[in-house]
N, CA, C and O of each residue as an XYZ file, in Angstrom:
300
protein
N      22.575     55.583    193.126
C      23.300     55.489    191.881
C      22.320     55.152    190.755
O      21.419     54.332    190.934
N      22.498     55.774    189.624
C      21.593     55.599    188.495
C      21.711     54.192    187.907
O      22.793     53.606    187.874
N      20.589     53.670    187.451
C      20.578     52.357    186.815
C      20.979     52.424    185.355
O      21.350     51.402    184.778
N      20.917     53.588    184.742
C      21.293     53.738    183.336
C      22.658     54.390    183.242
O      22.977     55.306    184.001
N      23.460     53.911    182.304
C      24.799     54.470    182.084
C      25.042     54.603    180.596
O      24.402     53.934    179.784
N      25.970     55.469    180.249
C      26.361     55.629    178.853
C      27.510     54.671    178.565
O      28.539     54.693    179.241
N      27.322     53.833    177.555
C      28.340     52.882    177.112
C      28.466     53.033    175.604
O      27.513     52.800    174.861
N      29.635     53.420    175.172
C      29.927     53.621    173.756
C      28.885     54.528    173.087
O      28.427     54.262    171.976
N      28.529     55.597    173.790
C      27.628     56.605    173.243
C      26.151     56.294    173.347
O      25.331     57.066    172.851
N      25.777     55.177    173.983
C      24.361     54.809    174.126
C      24.013     54.636    175.591
O      24.827     54.143    176.372
N      22.802     55.043    175.969
C      22.313     54.785    177.321
C      21.925     53.312    177.406
O      21.195     52.806    176.554
N      22.414     52.632    178.435
C      22.086     51.219    178.620
C      21.596     50.981    180.042
O      22.011     51.663    180.979
N      20.716     50.010    180.186
C      20.268     49.544    181.490
C      21.229     48.460    181.961
O      22.108     48.033    181.213
N      21.058     48.017    183.207
C      21.883     46.923    183.719
C      21.681     45.664    182.876
O      22.637     44.938    182.605
N      20.441     45.406    182.464
C      20.169     44.222    181.640
C      20.868     44.314    180.282
O      21.454     43.333    179.825
N      20.814     45.460    179.644
C      21.466     45.634    178.341
C      22.986     45.519    178.477
O      23.643     44.942    177.611
N      23.550     46.069    179.566
C      24.988     45.951    179.797
C      25.384     44.486    179.947
O      26.391     44.059    179.383
N      24.603     43.709    180.701
C      24.888     42.283    180.869
C      24.813     41.557    179.525
O      25.618     40.667    179.251
N      23.848     41.937    178.693
C      23.731     41.329    177.369
C      24.914     41.686    176.474
O      25.348     40.861    175.671
N      25.443     42.910    176.601
C      26.631     43.292    175.835
C      27.838     42.457    176.247
O      28.624     42.033    175.400
N      27.985     42.222    177.558
C      29.103     41.423    178.060
C      28.932     39.962    177.655
O      29.879     39.328    177.189
N      27.726     39.429    177.833
C      27.445     38.013    177.592
C      27.348     37.674    176.110
O      27.689     36.564    175.699
N      26.887     38.623    175.313
C      26.681     38.349    173.899
C      25.360     37.645    173.627
O      25.122     37.178    172.513
N      24.501     37.566    174.636
C      23.215     36.888    174.525
C      22.308     37.422    175.631
O      22.755     38.184    176.488
N      21.040     37.026    175.612
C      20.125     37.477    176.663
C      20.462     36.800    177.990
O      21.076     35.733    178.012
N      20.060     37.423    179.084
C      20.337     36.914    180.427
C      19.020     36.802    181.193
O      18.026     37.432    180.830
N      19.021     35.994    182.258
C      17.800     35.759    183.023
C      17.533     36.850    184.055
O      16.422     37.373    184.143
N      18.549     37.185    184.828
C      18.387     38.134    185.922
C      19.649     38.978    186.052
O      20.756     38.505    185.793
N      19.465     40.247    186.460
C      20.589     41.179    186.500
C      20.562     41.975    187.788
O      19.497     42.363    188.266
N      21.739     42.217    188.350
C      21.900     43.119    189.480
C      22.175     44.510    188.905
O      22.159     44.683    187.687
N      22.423     45.485    189.747
C      22.647     46.855    189.279
C      24.047     47.057    188.707
O      24.950     46.249    188.924
N      24.202     48.150    187.974
C      25.493     48.544    187.411
C      26.302     49.241    188.499
O      25.762     50.035    189.269
N      27.593     48.943    188.560
C      28.502     49.597    189.503
C      29.743     50.063    188.762
O      30.091     49.529    187.709
N      30.401     51.058    189.323
C      31.701     51.481    188.809
C      32.731     50.447    189.245
O      32.784     50.087    190.421
N      33.533     49.975    188.334
C      34.621     49.050    188.679
C      35.820     49.894    189.111
O      36.004     51.016    188.637
N      36.615     49.355    189.994
C      37.801     50.067    190.479
C      39.012     49.758    189.614
O      40.080     49.417    190.122
N      38.837     49.880    188.308
C      39.933     49.621    187.374
C      39.700     50.391    186.086
O      38.585     50.815    185.783
N      40.761     50.557    185.350
C      40.688     51.207    184.040
C      40.729     50.136    182.961
O      41.249     49.043    183.182
N      40.188     50.449    181.813
C      40.182     49.519    180.689
C      41.615     49.187    180.276
O      42.423     50.097    180.087
N      41.946     47.894    180.132
C      43.294     47.514    179.714
C      43.605     47.875    178.258
O      44.771     47.893    177.864
N      42.576     48.162    177.458
C      42.805     48.496    176.051
C      42.910     50.001    175.814
O      43.793     50.451    175.084
N      42.006     50.791    176.430
C      42.006     52.227    176.137
C      42.213     53.110    177.361
O      42.417     54.316    177.219
N      42.164     52.533    178.563
C      42.394     53.298    179.784
C      41.188     54.043    180.310
O      41.313     54.773    181.293
N      40.022     53.890    179.697
C      38.818     54.598    180.134
C      38.133     53.868    181.289
O      38.636     52.853    181.771
N      36.986     54.386    181.730
C      36.231     53.813    182.846
C      35.639     52.455    182.483
O      35.264     52.207    181.337
N      35.563     51.582    183.490
C      34.989     50.251    183.330
C      33.795     50.125    184.275
O      33.868     50.538    185.432
N      32.703     49.557    183.779
C      31.522     49.278    184.584
C      31.469     47.793    184.909
O      31.973     46.958    184.159
N      30.846     47.478    186.049
C      30.714     46.090    186.492
C      29.237     45.770    186.656
O      28.465     46.603    187.130
N      28.847     44.568    186.266
C      27.465     44.110    186.427
C      27.490     42.628    186.788
O      28.277     41.863    186.230
N      26.627     42.222    187.724
C      26.509     40.816    188.105
C      25.180     40.310    187.563
O      24.147     40.963    187.718
N      25.211     39.145    186.927
C      24.006     38.646    186.278
C      23.977     37.123    186.253
O      24.988     36.459    186.484
N      22.789     36.588    185.966
C      22.598     35.144    185.821
C      22.236     34.845    184.370
O      21.121     35.143    183.944
N      23.161     34.260    183.600
C      22.831     33.869    182.232
C      21.956     32.608    182.194
O      21.263     32.362    181.207
N      21.991     31.815    183.264
C      21.167     30.608    183.389
C      20.862     30.403    184.870
O      21.403     31.113    185.718
N      20.011     29.450    185.181
C      19.630     29.221    186.574
C      20.768     28.656    187.419
O      20.683     28.674    188.647
N      21.815     28.162    186.798
C      22.908     27.530    187.541
C      24.194     28.344    187.569
O      25.211     27.862    188.068
N      24.172     29.563    187.047
C      25.420     30.320    186.928
C      25.222     31.778    187.332
O      24.264     32.427    186.910
N      26.134     32.280    188.151
C      26.186     33.693    188.530
C      27.516     34.246    188.030
O      28.578     33.734    188.386
N      27.460     35.292    187.206
C      28.646     35.827    186.545
C      28.805     37.302    186.867
O      27.824     38.046    186.904
N      30.036     37.723    187.099
C      30.348     39.145    187.177
C      31.033     39.513    185.874
O      31.986     38.857    185.452
N      30.541     40.566    185.243
C      31.101     41.006    183.977
C      31.556     42.446    184.050
O      31.026     43.236    184.831
N      32.543     42.787    183.233
C      33.069     44.141    183.153
C      33.003     44.606    181.717
O      33.239     43.825    180.795
N      32.679     45.888    181.515
C      32.582     46.447    180.167
C      33.115     47.866    180.186
O      32.744     48.669    181.041
N      33.997     48.173    179.229
C      34.521     49.524    179.075
C      33.405     50.425    178.560
O      32.584     50.005    177.744
N      33.379     51.664    179.040
C      32.361     52.605    178.586
C      32.672     53.192    177.219
O      31.776     53.750    176.586
N      33.911     53.088    176.737
C      34.293     53.737    175.483
C      34.663     52.798    174.348
O      34.452     53.143    173.185
N      35.215     51.608    174.647
C      35.627     50.710    173.567
C      34.910     49.368    173.679
O      34.045     49.203    174.540
N      35.252     48.417    172.832
C      34.576     47.113    172.778
C      35.018     46.131    173.857
O      34.429     45.055    173.964
N      36.035     46.457    174.665
C      36.568     45.523    175.649
C      35.513     45.126    176.689
O      34.784     45.970    177.211
N      35.453     43.827    176.972
C      34.648     43.296    178.067
C      35.290     42.017    178.544
O      36.097     41.413    177.837
N      34.925     41.598    179.765
C      35.490     40.385    180.353
C      34.514     39.866    181.397
O      33.630     40.598    181.842
N      34.672     38.599    181.791
C      33.868     38.011    182.854
C      34.786     37.299    183.843
O      35.980     37.128    183.594
N      34.207     36.889    184.969
C      34.995     36.158    185.966
C      34.983     34.653    185.732
O      35.392     33.887    186.605
N      34.521     34.225    184.569
C      34.588     32.789    184.244
C      36.043     32.373    184.062
O      36.877     33.171    183.633
N      36.340     31.113    184.394
C      37.703     30.596    184.223
C      38.028     30.351    182.782
O      39.134     29.916    182.464
């Protein structure tokens, strides 16, 4: 599976996708995966990325490929 994906018309890496979800830089990133869900706002494809924003936190984030919607598994 490719490490680069198109998100809102731009090619992004897994690190850039994690930064879009987090809103800030991240320390370490896993690969991009297709999420098994549609965007709740526009119904388009959603990508999933797992990343570490700090040394003590592991976060899974989701980002729509077409609109601004994103979410994380934080409580």
